[in-house]
LOLO-855009 format. One record per residue: residue number from 1; x, y, z of N, C-alpha, C in turn. Coordinates in Angstrom, 3 decimals. Example, Ala and Ser with C-alpha at 12.3 -4.5 7.8 and 13.67 -1.06 7.14 Angstrom:
<n:1	n_x:13.190	n_y:-5.690	n_z:7.800	ca_x:12.300	ca_y:-4.500	ca_z:7.800	c_x:13.200	c_y:-3.300	c_z:7.800>
<n:2	n_x:12.850	n_y:-2.250	n_z:7.080	ca_x:13.670	ca_y:-1.060	ca_z:7.140	c_x:12.900	c_y:0.030	c_z:7.870>
This chain:
<n:1	n_x:1.944	n_y:-10.161	n_z:-17.988	ca_x:2.112	ca_y:-10.134	ca_z:-16.544	c_x:1.522	c_y:-11.420	c_z:-15.987>
<n:2	n_x:2.251	n_y:-12.016	n_z:-15.020	ca_x:1.817	ca_y:-13.277	ca_z:-14.420	c_x:2.020	c_y:-13.213	c_z:-12.908>
<n:3	n_x:0.992	n_y:-13.585	n_z:-12.162	ca_x:1.084	ca_y:-13.592	ca_z:-10.704	c_x:1.840	c_y:-14.823	c_z:-10.231>
<n:4	n_x:2.682	n_y:-14.618	n_z:-9.223	ca_x:3.377	ca_y:-15.715	ca_z:-8.563	c_x:2.803	c_y:-15.842	c_z:-7.168>
<n:5	n_x:2.383	n_y:-17.032	n_z:-6.825	ca_x:1.864	ca_y:-17.275	ca_z:-5.486	c_x:2.273	c_y:-18.677	c_z:-5.058>
<n:6	n_x:2.565	n_y:-18.839	n_z:-3.798	ca_x:2.926	ca_y:-20.142	ca_z:-3.256	c_x:2.380	c_y:-20.253	c_z:-1.838>
<n:7	n_x:1.965	n_y:-21.441	n_z:-1.485	ca_x:1.491	ca_y:-21.701	ca_z:-0.128	c_x:2.652	c_y:-21.906	c_z:0.840>
<n:8	n_x:3.887	n_y:-21.867	n_z:0.325	ca_x:5.067	ca_y:-22.121	ca_z:1.144	c_x:5.610	c_y:-20.880	c_z:1.838>
<n:9	n_x:4.923	n_y:-19.748	n_z:1.711	ca_x:5.241	ca_y:-18.529	ca_z:2.455	c_x:3.933	c_y:-17.991	c_z:3.031>
<n:10	n_x:4.008	n_y:-17.161	n_z:4.056	ca_x:2.771	ca_y:-16.589	ca_z:4.603	c_x:2.002	c_y:-15.798	c_z:3.546>
<n:11	n_x:0.685	n_y:-15.815	n_z:3.657	ca_x:-0.175	ca_y:-15.077	ca_z:2.736	c_x:0.090	c_y:-13.583	c_z:2.805>
<n:12	n_x:-0.229	n_y:-12.904	n_z:1.723	ca_x:-0.147	ca_y:-11.446	ca_z:1.693	c_x:-1.128	c_y:-10.879	c_z:2.725>
<n:13	n_x:-0.734	n_y:-9.782	n_z:3.358	ca_x:-1.580	ca_y:-9.158	ca_z:4.384	c_x:-2.600	c_y:-8.186	c_z:3.807>
<n:14	n_x:-2.613	n_y:-8.046	n_z:2.504	ca_x:-3.530	ca_y:-7.098	ca_z:1.879	c_x:-3.776	c_y:-7.479	c_z:0.432>
<n:15	n_x:-4.381	n_y:-6.558	n_z:-0.312	ca_x:-4.709	ca_y:-6.837	ca_z:-1.714	c_x:-3.503	c_y:-6.633	c_z:-2.639>
<n:16	n_x:-2.545	n_y:-7.532	n_z:-2.542	ca_x:-1.377	ca_y:-7.490	ca_z:-3.416	c_x:-0.875	c_y:-8.912	c_z:-3.630>
<n:17	n_x:-0.089	n_y:-9.090	n_z:-4.666	ca_x:0.462	ca_y:-10.393	ca_z:-5.021	c_x:1.770	c_y:-10.635	c_z:-4.282>
<n:18	n_x:2.083	n_y:-11.896	n_z:-4.028	ca_x:3.384	ca_y:-12.233	ca_z:-3.458	c_x:4.488	c_y:-11.843	c_z:-4.432>
<n:19	n_x:4.218	n_y:-12.057	n_z:-5.705	ca_x:5.178	ca_y:-11.687	ca_z:-6.733	c_x:4.489	c_y:-11.554	c_z:-8.070>
<n:20	n_x:5.128	n_y:-10.816	n_z:-8.965	ca_x:4.618	ca_y:-10.616	ca_z:-10.325	c_x:5.785	c_y:-10.794	c_z:-11.292>
<n:21	n_x:5.558	n_y:-11.603	n_z:-12.322	ca_x:6.510	ca_y:-11.700	ca_z:-13.425	c_x:6.043	c_y:-10.732	c_z:-14.496>
<n:22	n_x:6.935	n_y:-9.859	n_z:-14.904	ca_x:6.661	ca_y:-8.908	ca_z:-15.979	c_x:7.860	c_y:-8.931	c_z:-16.904>
<n:23	n_x:7.651	n_y:-9.372	n_z:-18.128	ca_x:8.779	ca_y:-9.506	ca_z:-19.042	c_x:9.760	c_y:-10.522	c_z:-18.497>
<n:24	n_x:11.011	n_y:-10.127	n_z:-18.389	ca_x:12.066	ca_y:-11.019	ca_z:-17.910	c_x:12.444	c_y:-10.768	c_z:-16.457>
<n:25	n_x:11.536	n_y:-10.127	n_z:-15.696	ca_x:11.836	ca_y:-9.846	ca_z:-14.293	c_x:10.721	c_y:-10.337	c_z:-13.374>
<n:26	n_x:11.116	n_y:-10.588	n_z:-12.143	ca_x:10.182	ca_y:-10.966	ca_z:-11.079	c_x:10.253	c_y:-9.881	c_z:-10.022>
<n:27	n_x:9.098	n_y:-9.360	n_z:-9.643	ca_x:9.007	ca_y:-8.341	ca_z:-8.601	c_x:8.350	c_y:-9.008	c_z:-7.392>
<n:28	n_x:9.102	n_y:-9.111	n_z:-6.303	ca_x:8.587	ca_y:-9.747	ca_z:-5.094	c_x:8.152	c_y:-8.660	c_z:-4.125>
<n:29	n_x:6.899	n_y:-8.741	n_z:-3.689	ca_x:6.373	ca_y:-7.784	ca_z:-2.712	c_x:7.136	c_y:-7.900	c_z:-1.401>
<n:30	n_x:7.018	n_y:-6.893	n_z:-0.568	ca_x:7.691	ca_y:-6.893	ca_z:0.720	c_x:7.359	c_y:-8.137	c_z:1.520>
<n:31	n_x:8.400	n_y:-8.832	n_z:1.949	ca_x:8.236	ca_y:-10.029	ca_z:2.768	c_x:8.841	c_y:-9.766	c_z:4.132>
<n:32	n_x:8.316	n_y:-10.474	n_z:5.120	ca_x:8.825	ca_y:-10.377	ca_z:6.489	c_x:9.326	c_y:-11.749	c_z:6.937>
<n:33	n_x:9.773	n_y:-11.812	n_z:8.175	ca_x:10.382	ca_y:-13.015	ca_z:8.720	c_x:9.436	c_y:-13.973	c_z:9.400>
<n:34	n_x:8.188	n_y:-13.991	n_z:8.994	ca_x:7.239	ca_y:-14.946	ca_z:9.574	c_x:7.533	c_y:-16.329	c_z:9.004>
<n:35	n_x:7.701	n_y:-17.296	n_z:9.879	ca_x:7.943	ca_y:-18.675	ca_z:9.476	c_x:6.644	c_y:-19.254	c_z:8.933>
<n:36	n_x:6.640	n_y:-19.776	n_z:7.707	ca_x:5.390	ca_y:-20.274	ca_z:7.122	c_x:4.842	c_y:-21.508	c_z:7.840>
<n:37	n_x:5.699	n_y:-22.244	n_z:8.533	ca_x:5.247	ca_y:-23.453	ca_z:9.231	c_x:4.601	c_y:-23.151	c_z:10.572>
<n:38	n_x:5.127	n_y:-22.139	n_z:11.274	ca_x:4.630	ca_y:-21.855	ca_z:12.619	c_x:3.745	c_y:-20.617	c_z:12.695>
<n:39	n_x:3.871	n_y:-19.727	n_z:11.699	ca_x:3.145	ca_y:-18.467	ca_z:11.743	c_x:3.766	c_y:-17.465	c_z:12.703>
<n:40	n_x:4.915	n_y:-17.790	n_z:13.241	ca_x:5.622	ca_y:-16.934	ca_z:14.191	c_x:6.893	c_y:-16.389	c_z:13.544>
<n:41	n_x:7.429	n_y:-15.335	n_z:14.137	ca_x:8.692	ca_y:-14.761	ca_z:13.677	c_x:9.710	c_y:-14.804	c_z:14.801>
<n:42	n_x:10.973	n_y:-14.991	n_z:14.464	ca_x:12.014	ca_y:-14.949	ca_z:15.492	c_x:12.089	c_y:-13.562	c_z:16.125>
<n:43	n_x:12.670	n_y:-13.502	n_z:17.314	ca_x:12.780	ca_y:-12.215	ca_z:18.001	c_x:13.903	c_y:-11.354	c_z:17.456>
<n:44	n_x:15.056	n_y:-11.958	n_z:17.147	ca_x:16.196	ca_y:-11.135	ca_z:16.728	c_x:16.025	c_y:-10.665	c_z:15.290>
<n:45	n_x:16.514	n_y:-9.476	n_z:15.027	ca_x:16.416	ca_y:-8.918	ca_z:13.680	c_x:17.270	c_y:-9.726	c_z:12.705>
<n:46	n_x:18.371	n_y:-10.291	n_z:13.156	ca_x:19.205	ca_y:-11.117	ca_z:12.276	c_x:18.434	c_y:-12.357	c_z:11.831>
<n:47	n_x:17.771	n_y:-13.022	n_z:12.763	ca_x:16.980	ca_y:-14.212	ca_z:12.418	c_x:15.765	c_y:-13.835	c_z:11.576>
<n:48	n_x:15.162	n_y:-12.686	n_z:11.865	ca_x:14.050	ca_y:-12.217	ca_z:11.028	c_x:14.525	c_y:-11.975	c_z:9.596>
<n:49	n_x:15.713	n_y:-11.405	n_z:9.452	ca_x:16.260	ca_y:-11.139	ca_z:8.120	c_x:16.502	c_y:-12.439	c_z:7.371>
<n:50	n_x:17.080	n_y:-13.425	n_z:8.046	ca_x:17.331	ca_y:-14.717	ca_z:7.413	c_x:16.025	c_y:-15.366	c_z:6.973>
<n:51	n_x:14.994	n_y:-15.351	n_z:7.826	ca_x:13.708	ca_y:-15.940	ca_z:7.460	c_x:13.047	c_y:-15.135	c_z:6.346>
<n:52	n_x:13.183	n_y:-13.827	n_z:6.394	ca_x:12.638	ca_y:-12.981	ca_z:5.325	c_x:13.245	c_y:-13.362	c_z:3.986>
<n:53	n_x:14.563	n_y:-13.493	n_z:3.952	ca_x:15.237	ca_y:-13.860	ca_z:2.707	c_x:14.877	c_y:-15.274	c_z:2.271>
<n:54	n_x:14.643	n_y:-16.172	n_z:3.210	ca_x:14.180	ca_y:-17.524	ca_z:2.857	c_x:12.799	c_y:-17.445	c_z:2.209>
<n:55	n_x:11.923	n_y:-16.588	n_z:2.733	ca_x:10.597	ca_y:-16.406	ca_z:2.135	c_x:10.706	c_y:-15.812	c_z:0.730>
<n:56	n_x:11.591	n_y:-14.837	n_z:0.568	ca_x:11.831	ca_y:-14.251	ca_z:-0.749	c_x:12.329	c_y:-15.334	c_z:-1.710>
<n:57	n_x:13.274	n_y:-16.153	n_z:-1.255	ca_x:13.831	ca_y:-17.217	ca_z:-2.096	c_x:12.750	c_y:-18.190	c_z:-2.543>
<n:58	n_x:11.818	n_y:-18.503	n_z:-1.662	ca_x:10.729	ca_y:-19.423	ca_z:-2.003	c_x:9.861	c_y:-18.857	c_z:-3.121>
<n:59	n_x:9.566	n_y:-17.578	n_z:-3.059	ca_x:8.763	ca_y:-16.939	ca_z:-4.117	c_x:9.554	c_y:-16.904	c_z:-5.425>
<n:60	n_x:10.839	n_y:-16.585	n_z:-5.343	ca_x:11.659	ca_y:-16.573	ca_z:-6.551	c_x:11.716	c_y:-17.959	c_z:-7.187>
<n:61	n_x:11.843	n_y:-18.997	n_z:-6.371	ca_x:11.853	ca_y:-20.362	ca_z:-6.892	c_x:10.527	c_y:-20.696	c_z:-7.567>
<n:62	n_x:9.425	n_y:-20.246	n_z:-6.975	ca_x:8.110	ca_y:-20.482	ca_z:-7.587	c_x:8.000	c_y:-19.796	c_z:-8.949>
<n:63	n_x:8.763	n_y:-18.716	n_z:-9.126	ca_x:8.762	ca_y:-17.987	ca_z:-10.396	c_x:9.747	c_y:-18.581	c_z:-11.398>
<n:64	n_x:10.617	n_y:-19.475	n_z:-10.929	ca_x:11.590	ca_y:-20.091	ca_z:-11.814	c_x:12.956	c_y:-19.452	c_z:-11.800>
<n:65	n_x:13.302	n_y:-18.775	n_z:-10.698	ca_x:14.615	ca_y:-18.154	ca_z:-10.591	c_x:15.132	c_y:-18.332	c_z:-9.160>
<n:66	n_x:16.157	n_y:-17.598	n_z:-8.789	ca_x:16.758	ca_y:-17.781	ca_z:-7.466	c_x:17.295	c_y:-16.454	c_z:-6.929>
<n:67	n_x:17.794	n_y:-16.502	n_z:-5.712	ca_x:18.370	ca_y:-15.301	ca_z:-5.101	c_x:19.613	c_y:-14.825	c_z:-5.848>
<n:68	n_x:20.277	n_y:-15.710	n_z:-6.586	ca_x:21.446	ca_y:-15.299	ca_z:-7.373	c_x:21.071	c_y:-14.317	c_z:-8.482>
<n:69	n_x:19.778	n_y:-14.273	n_z:-8.831	ca_x:19.320	ca_y:-13.403	ca_z:-9.916	c_x:18.742	c_y:-12.081	c_z:-9.415>
<n:70	n_x:18.830	n_y:-11.825	n_z:-8.103	ca_x:18.301	ca_y:-10.560	ca_z:-7.572	c_x:19.145	c_y:-9.404	c_z:-8.094>
<n:71	n_x:18.453	n_y:-8.419	n_z:-8.652	ca_x:19.112	ca_y:-7.237	ca_z:-9.200	c_x:19.056	c_y:-6.081	c_z:-8.203>
<n:72	n_x:17.885	n_y:-5.880	n_z:-7.593	ca_x:17.730	ca_y:-4.807	ca_z:-6.608	c_x:16.977	c_y:-5.334	c_z:-5.388>
<n:73	n_x:17.267	n_y:-4.718	n_z:-4.264	ca_x:16.572	ca_y:-5.037	ca_z:-3.017	c_x:16.326	c_y:-3.740	c_z:-2.262>
<n:74	n_x:15.201	n_y:-3.696	n_z:-1.585	ca_x:14.917	ca_y:-2.595	ca_z:-0.669	c_x:14.652	c_y:-3.206	c_z:0.693>
<n:75	n_x:15.375	n_y:-2.710	n_z:1.693	ca_x:15.256	ca_y:-3.198	ca_z:3.064	c_x:14.630	c_y:-2.097	c_z:3.893>
<n:76	n_x:13.568	n_y:-2.450	n_z:4.593	ca_x:12.889	ca_y:-1.515	ca_z:5.492	c_x:13.150	c_y:-1.973	c_z:6.920>
<n:77	n_x:13.708	n_y:-1.079	n_z:7.732	ca_x:14.009	ca_y:-1.368	ca_z:9.136	c_x:13.232	c_y:-0.429	c_z:10.034>
<n:78	n_x:12.757	n_y:-0.956	n_z:11.152	ca_x:12.096	ca_y:-0.076	ca_z:12.112	c_x:13.109	c_y:0.608	c_z:13.027>
<n:79	n_x:14.372	n_y:0.173	n_z:12.978	ca_x:15.415	ca_y:0.796	ca_z:13.785	c_x:16.743	c_y:0.678	c_z:13.046>
<n:80	n_x:17.292	n_y:1.775	n_z:12.587	ca_x:18.540	ca_y:1.753	ca_z:11.832	c_x:19.704	c_y:1.247	c_z:12.676>
<n:81	n_x:19.546	n_y:1.189	n_z:13.986	ca_x:20.584	ca_y:0.591	ca_z:14.829	c_x:20.746	c_y:-0.900	c_z:14.540>
<n:82	n_x:19.782	n_y:-1.516	n_z:13.853	ca_x:19.858	ca_y:-2.928	ca_z:13.480	c_x:20.573	c_y:-3.150	c_z:12.147>
<n:83	n_x:21.076	n_y:-2.093	n_z:11.548	ca_x:21.694	ca_y:-2.147	ca_z:10.223	c_x:22.804	c_y:-3.203	c_z:10.140>
<n:84	n_x:23.700	n_y:-3.228	n_z:11.126	ca_x:24.814	ca_y:-4.180	ca_z:11.095	c_x:24.323	c_y:-5.625	c_z:11.200>
<n:85	n_x:23.349	n_y:-5.879	n_z:12.046	ca_x:22.812	ca_y:-7.239	ca_z:12.196	c_x:22.140	c_y:-7.701	c_z:10.906>
<n:86	n_x:21.429	n_y:-6.793	n_z:10.258	ca_x:20.788	ca_y:-7.116	ca_z:8.976	c_x:21.864	c_y:-7.401	c_z:7.931>
<n:87	n_x:22.896	n_y:-6.582	n_z:7.876	ca_x:23.968	ca_y:-6.806	ca_z:6.906	c_x:24.636	c_y:-8.158	c_z:7.092>
<n:88	n_x:24.858	n_y:-8.548	n_z:8.334	ca_x:25.489	ca_y:-9.838	ca_z:8.610	c_x:24.626	c_y:-10.985	c_z:8.086>
<n:89	n_x:23.332	n_y:-10.948	n_z:8.374	ca_x:22.421	ca_y:-11.990	ca_z:7.891	c_x:22.302	c_y:-11.941	c_z:6.369>
<n:90	n_x:22.212	n_y:-10.763	n_z:5.821	ca_x:22.091	ca_y:-10.559	ca_z:4.373	c_x:23.317	c_y:-11.140	c_z:3.666>
<n:91	n_x:24.487	n_y:-10.832	n_z:4.193	ca_x:25.739	ca_y:-11.297	ca_z:3.612	c_x:25.841	c_y:-12.826	c_z:3.660>
<n:92	n_x:25.326	n_y:-13.449	n_z:4.714	ca_x:25.422	ca_y:-14.905	ca_z:4.830	c_x:24.409	c_y:-15.614	c_z:3.931>
<n:93	n_x:23.364	n_y:-14.923	n_z:3.512	ca_x:22.315	ca_y:-15.532	ca_z:2.690	c_x:22.551	c_y:-15.296	c_z:1.201>
<n:94	n_x:23.075	n_y:-14.135	n_z:0.841	ca_x:23.288	ca_y:-13.777	ca_z:-0.562	c_x:24.783	c_y:-13.817	c_z:-0.874>
<n:95	n_x:25.112	n_y:-13.869	n_z:-2.167	ca_x:26.516	ca_y:-13.921	ca_z:-2.549	c_x:26.861	c_y:-12.791	c_z:-3.512>
<n:96	n_x:28.148	n_y:-12.559	n_z:-3.670	ca_x:28.625	ca_y:-11.517	ca_z:-4.574	c_x:28.404	c_y:-11.941	c_z:-6.014>
<n:97	n_x:28.149	n_y:-11.053	n_z:-6.921	ca_x:27.959	ca_y:-9.634	ca_z:-6.658	c_x:26.596	c_y:-9.400	c_z:-6.008>
<n:98	n_x:26.611	n_y:-8.657	n_z:-4.910	ca_x:25.367	ca_y:-8.371	ca_z:-4.200	c_x:24.474	c_y:-7.471	c_z:-5.044>
<n:99	n_x:23.157	n_y:-7.597	n_z:-4.854	ca_x:22.231	ca_y:-6.725	ca_z:-5.590	c_x:22.431	c_y:-5.258	c_z:-5.200>
<n:100	n_x:22.039	n_y:-4.370	n_z:-6.094	ca_x:21.940	ca_y:-2.962	ca_z:-5.716	c_x:20.902	c_y:-2.904	c_z:-4.601>
<n:101	n_x:21.098	n_y:-2.037	n_z:-3.615	ca_x:20.207	ca_y:-2.074	ca_z:-2.461	c_x:19.976	c_y:-0.696	c_z:-1.884>
<n:102	n_x:18.767	n_y:-0.512	n_z:-1.374	ca_x:18.405	ca_y:0.659	ca_z:-0.598	c_x:17.955	c_y:0.165	c_z:0.764>
<n:103	n_x:18.335	n_y:0.874	n_z:1.810	ca_x:17.901	ca_y:0.518	ca_z:3.160	c_x:17.376	c_y:1.786	c_z:3.820>
<n:104	n_x:16.148	n_y:1.720	n_z:4.316	ca_x:15.542	ca_y:2.886	ca_z:4.952	c_x:14.927	c_y:2.504	c_z:6.291>
<n:105	n_x:14.904	n_y:3.473	n_z:7.186	ca_x:14.214	ca_y:3.286	ca_z:8.459	c_x:12.783	c_y:3.782	c_z:8.304>
<n:106	n_x:11.855	n_y:2.980	n_z:8.812	ca_x:10.435	ca_y:3.330	ca_z:8.773	c_x:9.896	c_y:3.317	c_z:10.194>
<n:107	n_x:8.801	n_y:4.025	n_z:10.418	ca_x:8.262	ca_y:4.103	ca_z:11.776	c_x:7.641	c_y:2.782	c_z:12.221>
<n:108	n_x:7.058	n_y:2.044	n_z:11.276	ca_x:6.538	ca_y:0.711	ca_z:11.586	c_x:6.217	c_y:-0.012	c_z:10.294>
<n:109	n_x:5.985	n_y:-1.312	n_z:10.430	ca_x:5.658	ca_y:-2.172	ca_z:9.295	c_x:4.251	c_y:-2.723	c_z:9.496>
<n:110	n_x:3.615	n_y:-3.244	n_z:8.430	ca_x:2.257	ca_y:-3.779	ca_z:8.573	c_x:2.158	c_y:-4.895	c_z:9.614>
<n:111	n_x:3.183	n_y:-5.714	n_z:9.692	ca_x:3.241	ca_y:-6.743	ca_z:10.736	c_x:4.153	c_y:-6.200	c_z:11.841>
<n:112	n_x:3.959	n_y:-6.608	n_z:13.069	ca_x:4.792	ca_y:-6.075	ca_z:14.165	c_x:6.180	c_y:-6.718	c_z:14.177>
<n:113	n_x:6.941	n_y:-6.436	n_z:13.130	ca_x:8.280	ca_y:-6.990	ca_z:12.982	c_x:9.278	c_y:-5.868	c_z:12.747>
<n:114	n_x:10.554	n_y:-6.233	n_z:12.643	ca_x:11.621	ca_y:-5.242	ca_z:12.556	c_x:12.177	c_y:-5.027	c_z:11.159>
<n:115	n_x:11.914	n_y:-5.947	n_z:10.233	ca_x:12.508	ca_y:-5.852	ca_z:8.896	c_x:11.538	c_y:-6.383	c_z:7.845>
<n:116	n_x:11.552	n_y:-5.739	n_z:6.688	ca_x:10.796	ca_y:-6.187	ca_z:5.522	c_x:11.693	c_y:-5.954	c_z:4.312>
<n:117	n_x:11.654	n_y:-6.891	n_z:3.363	ca_x:12.511	ca_y:-6.794	ca_z:2.183	c_x:11.682	c_y:-7.057	c_z:0.937>
<n:118	n_x:11.899	n_y:-6.243	n_z:-0.077	ca_x:11.317	ca_y:-6.448	ca_z:-1.391	c_x:12.455	c_y:-6.526	c_z:-2.401>
<n:119	n_x:12.284	n_y:-7.354	n_z:-3.447	ca_x:13.345	ca_y:-7.519	ca_z:-4.436	c_x:12.780	c_y:-7.558	c_z:-5.857>
<n:120	n_x:13.680	n_y:-7.307	n_z:-6.791	ca_x:13.426	ca_y:-7.533	ca_z:-8.214	c_x:14.547	c_y:-8.440	c_z:-8.702>
<n:121	n_x:14.176	n_y:-9.487	n_z:-9.423	ca_x:15.169	ca_y:-10.453	ca_z:-9.925	c_x:14.926	c_y:-10.725	c_z:-11.404>
<n:122	n_x:15.966	n_y:-11.185	n_z:-12.060	ca_x:15.879	ca_y:-11.587	ca_z:-13.457	c_x:15.423	c_y:-13.037	c_z:-13.564>
<n:123	n_x:14.753	n_y:-13.344	n_z:-14.654	ca_x:14.472	ca_y:-14.734	ca_z:-15.007	c_x:15.584	c_y:-15.207	c_z:-15.915>
<n:124	n_x:15.878	n_y:-16.482	n_z:-15.901	ca_x:16.907	ca_y:-17.009	ca_z:-16.787	c_x:18.222	c_y:-17.158	c_z:-16.088>
<n:125	n_x:19.259	n_y:-17.451	n_z:-16.857	ca_x:20.572	ca_y:-17.802	ca_z:-16.307	c_x:21.581	c_y:-16.659	c_z:-16.355>
<n:126	n_x:21.155	n_y:-15.421	n_z:-16.471	ca_x:22.110	ca_y:-14.317	ca_z:-16.595	c_x:22.872	c_y:-14.101	c_z:-15.346>
């Protein structure tokens, strides 16, 4: 097991790793849409989703892989009415074949944002 950490995304809000490599997979902890340069998040859920996926991509790159290797994703939304906006941003950031995905509505997130995403990706060129 190997910890993945990068200064190019916001720090973890608690006692957990940004990502962990275990065997041939990378497990990325839940990320949000906080911009690492400004410390702020966009207001729209679509822009938050895009920034969230950019943060996920940065961690995957630090691990030696990319968003093309994502196998599963879990999306947490504070309002399921934002589902279509998240899908639009998700679709523009990721490509087919899309990862297997679960999307759930939660009452709130650790940061006062609307979306959080966690992923598992493969290492290598598969």
